[in-house]
N, C-alpha and C positions, 0 to 999 in steps of 0.2 A: 431321279424321282420316281425310279420304278419299287426301288426297294423300300421307299417310303412307304408303298402300299404295306408293308411288311407288317409295321406293329401296328397300323390300321386296323388291319384285316383279322388281325388274331387276338384284339385286347375286347375283352369280353366289355369293358366299361365302353365299347361304341355297339359292339354288333350282339344280340341275343345270345347269337349262336355262334362266336366266334370261328374261323377256320384254324385248325392246327398249321404248324408253322410249316411242313410237309405241303400241307395243301397247299398254301397259300407259296411257298416257292415256284411247286409244280406250275401254278398259274402262269407266274413271273416268268420262267422258263417256254412256257406257252407262247406268251405274247414275244419275248425274243425269237423264238422258232417260227413265226409270221418273215414272210419275206419281204416286206413293204416296210419293216420296223430297221432302223439305221441308229446305232449307239450315239449318242451324241458326246463329244468332249469337250471337257470346261477348258476355256478361254480367258483370256484378260477381261474381256468383255463380257463374260458370264453373267455376272451380277447387275449387271444392266439391262442387257437383254431381258433377264428371265423377270426382271423387274417392269420392263415393258407391257411382258407378254399378262403379265397380271393384272396389271393396272389399266390395259388395255381391257383385257374381258372379264375383269371384277365385276364390273358395271352391269353385266347379263345378266348377274344373280338379283336384280332390283326387280323384275319382273316375278320372281316369288312372290303375295303376299307375304306378311312377316318376317321376309329375312333383313337383317341390318348388315348394311357395308360400309364397309373404312378404310376409304384410302391408306393403302399401308405405308405409304411414303412423305407422308405427311409429318 
């Protein structure tokens, strides 16, 4: 999921001043250099676990006015 930040952070349609690819990669490398960061390897239940995490935390966005939340597994 770390690499998912690259296309978003470098896209002018998302940010008025997007990062260069080199800058975005540098930020991701900085995250990975932190001692508390551990890589997660995909397993057979990967999709299930990610779905549970997204669905359990997705409703948290309801506290922001104007945000529409849709349950993704319906």
